N, C-alpha and C positions, 0 to 999 in steps of 0.2 A: 879789796885789793887782790885777794886770792881769786875772786871771780874774774877780774880783769886779766890776771896772769894766765888763768885757764883759757880764756877767750883768745888771748894773744898767742898762746902756745898752739891751740887748735888751728888758728888762722895760719900760723907759720907752717904747720904740718901740711895743711891743705895747699898752700901756695907752693911749697917745696914739692909736694906730690905732683902737682900740675906741671911744674918745671921739669921734673924728672921724666914724667910721661911724655911731655912735648919733645924732649930730647931723644926719645926712643922712636919717634915717628920716622918712617922711611918713605921717601917719595921717589918715584921713578919717572922716566920719560922715554918715549919712543917716537920714531918718525914712521907712521903707518904707511905712507906712500912709498917710502924707500923699501920697506918690507914687502909691500905688494909688488913692486917692480921686480923683485928677485924670486917671486913665487913661480914655479914652473906651471902651475895651473892657470896663472894669468895669461901666459903665452898661448896656451891651448884655447882659452876662452877668447882671446883676441883674434886668433886665426879663425875660429868658428864664426865670430861676429863679422869678420871681413868677408868670409864666404857668403854669409847670408846677405850682407850689404851688396856684394857684387851681383848676386842673383836678383835682388830687387832692382838694382841699377840696370841690369840687362832688360828686365821687364819694362821699366820706365822708358828705356831707349826704344823698345818696340812700339810702345804707345806713342812716343813722340814722332817716330818715323811714320806711323800710320796717320797721325794728325797732319804732318807735313804733306803726305801724299794726298789726303783729302782736301787740304787747303789748296795745293797746286791744281788739283782737278777742278775745284770750284773757280779758281782764278782764271783758268784757261777757258772754262765754259760760261763764265759770268755774263758775258755780253749776249749770249744766245738763250739765257734762261728767262722764263716768265717771272713776274714779280712773286707769285705764289711759290714757285720752285726755288727761286733765289732766297726768299725768306726761310723756307724750310731748310735749305742747305746751311744758311748762316746760323740758324738755331742749332742744327746738328753739330756744326763746328764749335759753337759756344759750349754745348753740352759735352763735347769731347774734351775741350779744354778744361772744363770743370772736373771731368773724370780724372784727367791727368793730375790736376791740383789735389784732388781728394786722394789719389793714389800716393802722391808724394808725401802728403801729410800723414796718411796712414802708415806708410813705409817708415817714415822717420819715427813715429810713435812706436811701431812694432820693434824697431831696432833698439830704442831706448829701453823698452820693457825687456827685450831679450838680453840686453847688456846687464840689466839688474839681475835677471835670472841666472846668468852665467857667473857674475861677480859675487853675488850674495853668499854662496857656499864658501868662497875663498875668504870673504870678510869674517864669516862665522868661525872659520878655522883659525884665523889670525886672532880674533877676540878670545877664543878658547885658550890658545897658547899664551896670550898675554895674561889672562886671568889665572891660569895655572902657575905661571912664573911669579906673578904678584903674590899669590897665596904661599907658594913654596918659600919665597924670599922675604916674606913679611912686609910687603909694601902696603901702606894705607891708601895711597892714590898713585895712579899711573896716568901721566898726562901725554896726550898726543901732540907733539910739537909741530906737526904738520897742519893741525887744525887752525892755526893762526889765532887761537883764542888765548894762548899763553904769552903774556907780555914779558915775563921774566922767569927764569928758573936758575937756581944757584948751582954751584959745582957740587953741592951736597946731594942734589937730585941725581940719581944714578941712571945712566943710559942702559936700558934693559934689552936693547936690540941683540947683543950677543947671546943672552940667555934664551930669548924667544927663538932666535935662529937655531940654536942648539936643540931646543925643545921640538922644533918642527923638522929637524934634520936637514937644515939648509946650510 
């Protein structure tokens, strides 16, 4: 009987201990997209990306104008060309079209890489501020409600946006 009471007492302490520690857990949440939108660095990165996109767009336009000029020249001279010359010009036009398509694909890829290069330091700054706030305020987890992976969070989860904004000077 003493042994049963001892086991029951220890079990009660363990369960009570887990209940108390579970009640002390703090959870927070933040909308990282909303925070990113108010970052001044994001505006600068966006302007830089737009300048680079405009430059690539101008180059693409030059290539397309050159292609149209070559195509027009071919169409005007088509009836007077020999079969060998006609085939050569048609191959040149196809090659030029392929170059334009390759340029478009490469430009799009370059812009995506550049966007990540410009945005990554901003994300790192955000993550650092969130981590610091979470440590300072004793959060066990901080959820990003923008990630659409959180299906529910209670009112007991604290929105840490004001603390992160303060930490970042925003």
